[in-house]
VEXDREN-2710 file (C-alpha; in Angstrom, 1 decimal):
% VEXDREN-2710
k/r/px/py/pz
1/MET/-1.8/-4.4/-6.1
2/ARG/2.0/-4.7/-5.7
3/GLY/1.6/-4.8/-2.0
4/ASN/0.1/-8.3/-2.5
5/PHE/3.4/-9.4/-3.9
6/ILE/5.4/-8.7/-0.8
7/ILE/5.7/-11.1/2.1
8/GLY/6.4/-8.8/4.9
9/PHE/3.8/-8.7/7.6
10/LYS/5.5/-8.0/10.9
11/GLU/4.0/-10.8/12.9
12/LYS/4.7/-13.4/10.2
13/MET/8.3/-12.3/9.9
14/GLU/8.8/-12.4/13.7
15/ASN/7.3/-16.0/13.7
16/ASN/9.6/-17.0/10.9
17/ASN/12.7/-15.5/12.5
18/LEU/12.0/-17.2/15.8
19/SER/11.1/-20.5/14.1
20/GLN/14.5/-20.4/12.2
21/LYS/16.4/-19.6/15.4
22/LEU/14.8/-22.6/17.2
23/LYS/15.6/-24.8/14.2
24/ASP/19.2/-23.7/14.2
25/TRP/19.4/-24.3/18.0
26/ARG/17.8/-27.7/17.5
27/MET/20.3/-28.7/14.9
28/ASP/23.3/-27.7/17.1
29/GLN/21.8/-29.6/20.0
30/ALA/21.2/-32.7/17.9
31/ARG/24.7/-32.6/16.6
32/LYS/26.1/-32.4/20.1
33/GLU/24.0/-35.3/21.3
34/ASN/24.4/-37.2/18.0
35/VAL/20.6/-37.8/17.8
36/GLU/17.9/-37.1/15.2
37/LEU/16.3/-33.6/15.2
38/PHE/12.9/-34.8/16.4
39/ARG/14.5/-36.2/19.5
40/VAL/15.3/-32.7/20.6
41/LEU/12.1/-30.9/19.4
42/SER/9.5/-31.7/16.8
43/ASN/8.6/-29.4/14.0
44/LEU/5.1/-29.0/15.4
45/ALA/6.5/-27.9/18.8
46/ILE/8.8/-25.4/17.1
47/GLU/5.9/-23.8/15.1
48/THR/3.7/-23.7/18.2
49/ILE/6.5/-22.0/20.2
50/ALA/7.0/-19.5/17.4
51/ALA/3.3/-18.8/17.3
52/ILE/2.4/-18.4/21.0
53/LYS/5.9/-17.2/22.2
54/PRO/5.8/-18.7/25.8
55/LYS/7.4/-16.5/28.5
56/THR/7.1/-18.9/31.5
57/LYS/7.7/-22.5/32.3
58/GLU/4.0/-23.1/32.6
59/GLU/3.3/-21.6/29.1
60/LEU/6.1/-23.7/27.6
61/MET/5.0/-26.9/29.2
62/SER/1.4/-26.4/27.9
63/ILE/2.8/-27.2/24.4
64/LYS/2.4/-30.7/23.2
65/GLY/5.7/-32.7/23.4
66/ILE/7.3/-30.7/26.2
67/LYS/7.2/-32.5/29.5
68/GLU/9.1/-32.0/32.8
69/LYS/12.1/-34.0/31.6
70/LYS/12.4/-32.1/28.3
71/PHE/12.0/-28.8/30.1
72/ASP/14.8/-29.6/32.6
73/LYS/17.0/-30.4/29.6
74/TYR/16.1/-27.6/27.1
75/GLY/13.4/-25.4/28.7
76/LEU/15.6/-22.5/29.8
77/SER/17.4/-22.4/26.4
78/ILE/14.1/-22.3/24.5
79/LEU/12.6/-19.6/26.7
80/ALA/15.8/-17.5/26.4
81/LEU/15.5/-17.8/22.6
82/VAL/11.9/-16.6/22.8
83/ARG/13.0/-13.7/24.9
84/GLU/15.7/-12.8/22.4
85/GLY/13.1/-13.0/19.6
86/LEU/10.9/-10.6/21.6
87/LYS/13.9/-8.3/22.0
88/ILE/13.6/-8.1/25.8
89/ASN/16.2/-5.7/27.0
90/GLU/18.2/-6.9/30.0
91/SER/20.8/-4.4/31.0
92/ASP/22.7/-6.0/33.9
93/THR/23.6/-9.3/35.6
94/GLN/21.1/-8.9/38.4
95/GLU/18.2/-8.5/35.9
96/ASN/19.5/-11.6/34.1
97/VAL/19.4/-13.6/37.3
98/GLU/15.9/-12.4/38.2
99/SER/14.7/-13.2/34.7
100/PHE/16.3/-16.6/34.9
101/ALA/14.5/-17.3/38.2
102/ALA/11.2/-16.2/36.7
103/LEU/11.7/-18.5/33.7
104/ARG/12.2/-21.4/36.0
105/GLY/9.0/-20.8/37.9
106/LYS/8.2/-19.4/41.3
107/ASP/8.3/-22.8/43.0
108/GLU/11.8/-23.5/41.8
109/GLU/13.5/-20.2/42.6
110/GLU/15.5/-21.8/45.5
111/LYS/16.1/-25.1/43.7
112/PRO/19.8/-25.5/42.7
113/TYR/20.4/-25.4/38.9
114/THR/21.7/-28.5/37.2
115/ILE/25.0/-27.8/35.3
116/ASN/23.4/-28.8/32.0
117/SER/20.4/-26.4/32.4
118/TYR/22.6/-23.6/33.6
119/LEU/25.0/-23.9/30.7
120/ASN/22.1/-24.2/28.3
121/PHE/20.7/-21.0/29.7
122/LEU/24.1/-19.3/29.4
123/ASN/24.6/-20.4/25.8
124/ALA/21.1/-19.2/24.9
125/GLU/22.0/-15.8/26.5
126/PHE/25.4/-15.8/24.7
127/LYS/23.6/-15.8/21.4
128/LYS/22.6/-12.2/22.0
129/TYR/26.3/-11.3/21.9
130/LYS/26.9/-12.0/18.2
131/ALA/30.0/-10.4/16.8
132/ARG/32.3/-10.1/13.8
133/ILE/35.8/-10.7/14.8
134/GLN/39.0/-10.3/12.8
135/GLY/42.1/-12.3/13.5
136/GLU/44.9/-14.5/12.1
137/VAL/44.6/-18.3/12.1
138/SER/47.2/-19.7/14.5
139/SER/46.0/-23.3/14.8
140/LEU/43.7/-25.5/12.8
141/ASP/42.2/-29.0/13.4
142/ILE/39.7/-30.3/10.8
143/LYS/37.6/-33.3/11.9
144/ASP/35.0/-35.3/10.0
145/ASN/32.1/-33.0/10.6
146/TYR/33.5/-30.1/12.5
147/LEU/36.7/-28.1/13.0
148/PHE/38.6/-26.2/15.7
149/PHE/40.8/-23.3/15.0
150/THR/42.4/-20.5/17.0
151/LEU/42.4/-16.8/16.1
152/LYS/45.0/-14.4/17.5
153/ASP/45.4/-10.7/17.3
154/LYS/47.8/-9.7/14.5
155/ASN/49.6/-7.3/16.8
156/GLY/48.8/-8.7/20.2
157/GLU/48.8/-11.8/22.4
158/SER/45.0/-12.4/22.8
159/VAL/43.6/-15.6/21.3
160/LEU/40.1/-16.9/20.7
161/PRO/39.4/-20.6/20.4
162/CYS/36.8/-21.2/17.6
163/PHE/34.4/-24.0/16.7
164/MET/32.6/-24.5/13.3
165/TRP/30.5/-27.2/11.8
166/LYS/32.2/-28.5/8.6
167/ASN/29.1/-28.1/6.4
168/ASN/29.0/-24.3/7.3
169/TYR/32.8/-24.1/6.6
170/GLU/32.4/-25.7/3.2
171/LEU/29.4/-23.4/2.5
172/CYS/31.6/-20.4/3.0
173/GLY/34.0/-21.5/0.2
174/VAL/37.1/-20.3/2.1
175/SER/40.1/-22.4/2.7
176/LEU/41.6/-21.9/6.1
177/GLU/45.4/-21.8/6.4
178/ILE/47.6/-21.0/9.3
179/GLY/48.7/-17.4/9.1
180/ARG/45.7/-16.4/6.9
181/GLU/43.8/-13.4/8.2
182/ILE/40.0/-13.9/8.3
183/ILE/36.8/-12.4/9.7
184/VAL/34.5/-14.7/11.6
185/ASP/30.8/-14.1/12.4
186/GLY/29.2/-16.0/15.3
187/PHE/28.6/-15.9/19.1
188/PRO/30.3/-17.3/22.2
189/GLU/29.4/-20.7/23.6
190/ILE/30.4/-23.1/26.3
191/TYR/30.8/-26.7/25.2
192/ALA/28.9/-28.5/28.0
193/PRO/30.8/-31.9/27.9
194/SER/34.2/-30.2/28.5
195/GLY/33.1/-26.8/29.9
196/ARG/35.4/-25.2/27.3
197/PHE/34.7/-21.7/26.1
198/THR/34.7/-21.3/22.3
199/PHE/33.5/-18.8/19.7
200/LYS/30.9/-20.7/17.6
201/VAL/31.5/-19.6/14.0
202/ALA/28.6/-19.5/11.5
203/ILE/30.4/-17.6/8.7
204/LEU/33.9/-16.8/7.9
205/GLU/35.4/-14.6/5.1
206/LEU/38.7/-13.4/3.8
207/VAL/40.1/-10.0/4.7
208/GLY/41.2/-7.5/2.2
209/GLU/40.4/-6.7/-1.5
210/GLY/43.5/-8.5/-2.6
211/GLU/42.6/-11.9/-1.0
212/LEU/39.1/-11.6/-2.2
213/LYS/40.3/-10.9/-5.8
214/LYS/42.6/-13.9/-5.7
215/ALA/39.8/-16.2/-4.5
216/TYR/37.5/-14.7/-7.2
217/GLU/39.9/-15.4/-10.0
218/LYS/40.7/-18.9/-8.8
219/LEU/37.1/-19.9/-8.6
220/LYS/36.3/-18.2/-11.9
221/GLN/38.9/-20.2/-13.7
222/LYS/37.7/-23.4/-12.1
223/LEU/34.1/-22.9/-13.1
224/GLU/35.1/-21.7/-16.6
225/LYS/37.0/-24.9/-17.3
226/GLU/33.9/-26.8/-16.3
227/GLY/31.9/-24.9/-18.8
228/LEU/29.4/-23.3/-16.4
229/PHE/29.7/-20.0/-18.2
230/SER/29.2/-21.4/-21.6
231/PRO/26.5/-19.7/-23.7
232/GLU/25.4/-23.1/-25.1
233/ILE/24.0/-24.3/-21.7
234/LYS/22.1/-21.1/-20.9
235/LYS/18.3/-21.5/-20.9
236/PRO/16.3/-19.1/-23.0
237/ILE/14.1/-16.5/-21.3
238/PRO/10.4/-17.2/-22.1
239/GLU/9.0/-14.9/-24.8
240/PHE/6.2/-13.7/-22.6
241/PRO/7.1/-14.4/-18.9
242/ARG/4.3/-13.9/-16.4
243/LYS/5.1/-15.9/-13.3
244/ILE/8.2/-14.4/-11.7
245/GLY/10.1/-15.6/-8.6
246/LEU/11.9/-12.6/-7.0
247/ILE/14.8/-12.8/-4.5
248/THR/16.2/-9.7/-2.9
249/SER/16.1/-7.8/0.4
250/GLU/12.7/-6.4/1.4
251/THR/14.4/-3.2/2.6
252/GLY/16.1/-0.5/0.5
253/ALA/15.3/1.0/-2.8
254/VAL/16.1/-2.0/-5.0
255/ILE/12.8/-3.8/-4.7
256/HIS/10.8/-0.6/-5.1
257/ASP/12.7/0.4/-8.2
258/PHE/12.1/-3.1/-9.6
259/LEU/8.4/-3.0/-8.9
260/ASN/7.9/0.6/-10.1
261/ASN/9.6/-0.1/-13.4
262/LEU/7.9/-3.4/-14.0
263/GLY/5.1/-2.9/-16.6
264/LYS/1.5/-3.7/-15.9
265/TYR/1.2/-6.7/-18.1
266/GLY/-0.4/-9.1/-15.6
267/PHE/2.9/-10.2/-14.0
268/HIS/2.5/-12.5/-11.0
269/ILE/5.3/-11.9/-8.5
270/SER/6.3/-14.4/-5.8
271/PHE/8.7/-12.7/-3.5
272/VAL/11.1/-14.2/-0.9
273/ASN/13.1/-11.9/1.3
274/ALA/16.8/-12.7/1.5
275/ARG/20.0/-11.1/2.7
276/VAL/22.1/-9.8/-0.2
277/GLU/25.0/-8.2/1.6
278/GLY/28.3/-9.9/2.3
279/GLN/29.3/-13.5/3.0
280/ALA/26.4/-13.8/5.6
281/ALA/23.9/-13.7/2.7
282/VAL/24.9/-17.1/1.3
283/SER/22.7/-19.2/3.5
284/SER/19.8/-16.8/3.1
285/LEU/20.1/-16.8/-0.7
286/LEU/20.4/-20.6/-0.9
287/SER/17.3/-21.0/1.2
288/ALA/15.4/-18.6/-1.1
289/ILE/16.5/-20.4/-4.3
290/GLU/15.5/-23.7/-2.6
291/TYR/12.1/-22.3/-1.9
292/PHE/11.5/-21.7/-5.6
293/ASN/12.8/-25.1/-6.7
294/ASP/9.4/-26.8/-6.8
295/LYS/7.4/-23.7/-7.6
296/ASP/5.7/-23.0/-10.9
297/ILE/7.5/-20.0/-12.2
298/ASP/8.6/-18.8/-15.7
299/VAL/11.8/-17.1/-14.6
300/LEU/13.7/-16.5/-11.3
301/VAL/15.0/-13.0/-10.7
302/ILE/17.9/-12.2/-8.3
303/ILE/18.6/-8.5/-7.8
304/ARG/20.6/-6.2/-5.5
305/GLY/22.3/-2.8/-5.9
306/GLY/26.0/-2.2/-6.6
307/GLY/28.8/-2.6/-4.1
308/SER/32.4/-3.5/-3.4
309/LEU/33.9/-7.0/-3.9
310/GLU/33.5/-7.5/-0.2
311/SER/29.8/-6.7/-0.1
312/LEU/29.3/-9.0/-3.2
313/GLN/31.0/-12.0/-1.6
314/ALA/27.9/-14.1/-1.5
315/PHE/27.5/-13.8/-5.2
316/ASN/31.0/-15.2/-5.7
317/ASN/30.3/-18.3/-3.5
318/GLU/30.8/-21.6/-5.3
319/THR/27.8/-23.3/-3.7
320/LEU/25.5/-20.5/-4.6
321/VAL/26.9/-20.2/-8.2
322/ARG/26.3/-24.0/-8.7
323/LYS/22.8/-23.7/-7.3
324/ILE/21.9/-21.1/-9.8
325/ALA/23.5/-23.1/-12.7
326/GLU/21.4/-26.1/-11.7
327/PHE/18.1/-24.2/-11.3
328/LYS/15.3/-25.7/-13.5
329/ALA/13.9/-22.3/-14.7
330/PRO/15.8/-19.5/-16.4
331/VAL/17.6/-17.2/-14.0
332/ILE/18.1/-13.5/-14.5
333/CYS/20.6/-11.7/-12.3
334/GLY/20.5/-7.9/-11.9
335/ILE/23.5/-7.4/-9.5
336/GLY/25.1/-4.0/-9.6
337/HIS/28.9/-4.0/-9.9
338/ASP/31.7/-1.6/-10.8
339/LYS/34.5/-3.8/-12.1
340/ASP/34.4/-7.6/-11.7
341/VAL/31.1/-9.2/-12.7
342/PRO/29.9/-11.5/-9.9
343/LEU/30.2/-15.2/-10.7
344/ALA/26.5/-15.6/-10.1
345/SER/25.9/-13.2/-13.0
346/LEU/28.3/-15.1/-15.2
347/VAL/26.5/-18.4/-14.6
348/ALA/23.0/-16.9/-14.9
349/ASP/21.0/-17.4/-18.0
350/LYS/20.7/-13.7/-18.4
351/ALA/22.7/-11.0/-16.6
352/VAL/22.4/-7.2/-16.5
353/SER/24.1/-4.7/-14.2
354/THR/21.0/-3.2/-12.5
355/PRO/17.6/-4.3/-11.2
356/THR/16.0/-1.7/-13.5
357/ALA/17.6/-3.4/-16.5
358/VAL/16.0/-6.6/-15.5
359/THR/12.5/-5.0/-15.8
360/ILE/13.5/-3.9/-19.3
361/ILE/14.1/-7.6/-20.2
362/LEU/10.8/-8.7/-18.7
363/ASN/8.8/-5.8/-20.3
364/LYS/10.4/-6.0/-23.7
365/THR/8.4/-8.7/-25.4
366/TRP/5.2/-7.5/-23.8
367/GLU/5.9/-3.9/-25.1
368/LYS/6.7/-5.3/-28.5
369/ILE/3.5/-7.4/-28.8
370/ILE/1.4/-4.4/-27.6
371/ASN/3.1/-2.2/-30.2
372/ASP/2.6/-4.9/-32.8
373/ILE/-1.0/-5.1/-31.9
374/PHE/-1.3/-1.3/-32.3
375/VAL/0.3/-1.4/-35.7
376/ILE/-1.9/-4.4/-36.8
377/GLU/-4.9/-2.5/-35.5
378/LYS/-4.0/0.6/-37.6
379/ASP/-3.3/-1.6/-40.6
380/ALA/-6.5/-3.4/-40.2
381/VAL/-8.5/-0.2/-40.0
382/TYR/-6.7/1.2/-43.1
383/LYS/-7.3/-2.0/-45.1
384/TYR/-10.9/-2.1/-43.9
385/GLN/-11.4/1.5/-45.2
386/ARG/-9.9/0.5/-48.5
387/VAL/-12.1/-2.5/-48.8
388/LEU/-15.1/-0.5/-47.8
389/ASP/-14.4/2.2/-50.4
390/ALA/-14.0/-0.4/-53.1
391/ALA/-17.2/-2.1/-51.9
392/LEU/-19.1/1.2/-52.1
393/ARG/-17.8/1.8/-55.7
394/ASP/-18.8/-1.8/-56.6
395/VAL/-22.3/-1.1/-55.0
396/GLU/-22.7/2.1/-57.0
397/SER/-21.6/0.4/-60.2
398/PHE/-23.9/-2.6/-59.5
399/SER/-26.8/-0.2/-58.8
400/GLY/-26.3/1.4/-62.2
401/ASP/-26.1/-2.0/-63.9
402/LEU/-29.1/-3.2/-61.9
403/ALA/-31.2/-0.1/-62.9
404/ARG/-30.3/-0.6/-66.5
405/PHE/-31.1/-4.3/-66.3
406/PHE/-34.5/-3.7/-64.8
407/LYS/-35.3/-1.0/-67.3
408/GLY/-34.5/-3.5/-70.1
409/ILE/-36.6/-6.0/-68.3
410/LEU/-39.6/-3.6/-68.1
411/GLN/-39.3/-2.8/-71.8
412/ASN/-39.1/-6.4/-72.7
413/ALA/-41.9/-7.1/-70.3
414/ARG/-44.2/-4.7/-72.1
415/LYS/-43.5/-6.4/-75.4
416/THR/-43.9/-9.8/-73.9
417/GLN/-47.1/-8.7/-72.2
418/LYS/-48.6/-7.5/-75.5
419/LEU/-47.6/-10.7/-77.3
420/PHE/-48.8/-12.7/-74.3
421/PHE/-52.2/-11.1/-74.4
422/GLU/-52.5/-11.5/-78.2
423/LEU/-51.6/-15.2/-77.8
424/ILE/-54.1/-15.6/-74.9
425/PHE/-56.9/-13.8/-76.9
426/ASP/-56.3/-16.0/-80.0
427/GLY/-56.3/-19.1/-77.8
428/PHE/-59.5/-18.0/-76.1
429/GLN/-61.1/-17.3/-79.5
430/ARG/-60.1/-20.7/-80.9
431/GLU/-61.3/-22.4/-77.7
432/PHE/-64.5/-20.6/-77.8
433/GLU/-65.1/-21.7/-81.4
434/ASN/-64.3/-25.3/-80.5
435/LYS/-66.6/-25.2/-77.5
436/SER/-69.3/-23.6/-79.7
437/ARG/-69.1/-26.5/-82.2
438/MET/-69.2/-29.0/-79.3
439/LEU/-72.3/-27.4/-77.9
440/ASP/-74.0/-27.5/-81.3
441/ASP/-73.2/-31.2/-81.6
442/ALA/-74.4/-31.8/-78.1
443/GLU/-77.6/-30.0/-78.9
444/LYS/-78.3/-32.1/-81.9
445/GLN/-77.7/-35.2/-79.9
446/LEU/-80.1/-34.0/-77.2
447/ARG/-82.7/-33.3/-79.7
448/ILE/-82.4/-36.7/-81.2
449/PHE/-82.7/-38.4/-77.8
450/ASP/-85.2/-35.9/-76.3
451/PRO/-88.2/-38.0/-74.8
452/ALA/-90.6/-35.3/-75.9
453/ARG/-89.7/-35.9/-79.5
454/GLN/-90.5/-39.5/-79.1
455/LEU/-93.9/-38.6/-77.6
456/ARG/-94.7/-36.4/-80.6
457/LEU/-94.1/-39.4/-82.8
458/GLY/-96.9/-41.3/-81.0
459/TYR/-95.1/-42.8/-78.1
460/SER/-96.2/-42.4/-74.4
461/ILE/-94.6/-42.9/-71.0
462/VAL/-96.5/-45.0/-68.4
463/SER/-95.5/-44.6/-64.7
464/ILE/-96.8/-45.6/-61.3
465/SER/-95.9/-43.4/-58.4
466/GLY/-93.2/-41.7/-60.4
467/LYS/-91.6/-44.9/-61.6
468/VAL/-91.6/-45.8/-65.3
469/VAL/-93.4/-49.0/-66.1
470/LYS/-91.3/-51.2/-68.3
471/THR/-92.9/-54.7/-67.6
472/VAL/-96.3/-56.0/-66.5
473/LYS/-94.6/-57.4/-63.5
474/GLN/-94.4/-53.9/-62.1
475/VAL/-98.2/-53.4/-61.9
476/LYS/-101.3/-54.9/-60.3
477/ILE/-105.0/-54.8/-61.0
478/GLY/-106.6/-51.7/-59.4
479/GLU/-103.4/-49.6/-59.5
480/ARG/-103.6/-46.1/-61.0
481/LEU/-101.5/-45.4/-64.0
482/ASN/-100.1/-42.1/-65.2
483/ILE/-99.8/-42.0/-69.0
484/LYS/-97.7/-39.1/-70.4
485/VAL/-98.3/-38.1/-74.0
486/SER/-96.9/-35.2/-76.1
487/ASP/-99.5/-32.7/-75.0
488/GLY/-100.5/-33.9/-71.4
489/ASN/-101.2/-36.7/-69.0
490/ILE/-103.9/-39.4/-68.9
491/LYS/-105.0/-41.0/-65.6
492/SER/-106.3/-44.6/-65.7
493/VAL/-107.0/-47.7/-63.5
494/ILE/-105.8/-51.2/-64.3
495/ASN/-108.7/-53.6/-64.9
496/SER/-106.8/-56.5/-66.3
497/ILE/-103.3/-57.6/-67.0
498/ASN/-102.5/-59.7/-70.1
END
């Protein structure tokens, strides 16, 4: 899982390195010509070159934006940079010449070189001869955006003319003075407009522990007066950080120690590889911090192992220190040191002396909450058991009460039932007597109105076809009558109607 955190696939790193070299070369070229960057080479062209790594003129010219005119001007330099990126080993001058001819194309082997294309080629080749050179400043000329100075051997007569862009000079945070001994890092170059040989300086640093200590104390006092180390301005570390930006070198034990000691609490690590050794690390660290500037992270972590004041120079660089102070998210520095705490650590929102100590900070709140959850869980189980025991006791007590209650109900029910039946029986008896009297009365009434009784008194009932005759209008002469008397029926025929 942790492997997903690390950006380190070989092909991707090679492409990124070549792309950066091409961008650096483009910037230098644009400065020399005083033109915009895209006039030299577009970003798309650089990324395409880094991806396909052209080895010949034909391959390079197949890339969009590179035509014959641009190839004549920059082609050999670009191909030389690609060759350098591919680490092609060329051991002697004859092989260089043959490779140079191959780069130009078979049809152009006999064509004379232009001075510009040849110098561009040489300068691209010179970049392979990077070096760190120590010397004493013997002359200094600072212009608007660049500076010239000369280095000489402390105990000899040899001199080396040097050129440096002013923004790189300011980034190093070192003040040049005649007589000051320094170390420069760069490569040789021929300045095409004048044909002058110079050593193009990318980085410069002071020589000696004493000089570094003086510069450290001077910058420390300056930043302290500005309040950059004040506890009041430090941002609090989030209570439960999850999204972590990590800056360190992908090589060495530091990153492995960090990842191995980081707890498994769902951390999401975004890693950027950066140099962390010496003055040369400044630019790399600044680029890494800039990368995280617009990223959604809870905390930024910068770590490296211990070392001397010389090896920790980058972390005492003013530009880097201010960049850390301005960073939007909280910054934790885990930079090993023996005596003097790096200024980057002093300005960080939280600083510890080792990368492992950083993981302790990140793990701490998560470990605490997990421990708290465990305690809460145990307490909850204990309280639940207590409640359960109390509930069981209540149930037992309630069961006893309920049994007694139902026993009382049953006893009362028997009494109530007996009383109920007695009441019902009495009620039925009274009702029966009432109904009996009503039936006697009804019988008397029926006897009084019984038609048979009337017949016995001399009355009769005359009917035709089942209908009682009540009026002469109901009968006709000749119809048969049925006359009912008390002891039978009489049949007769109507002869006349009065």
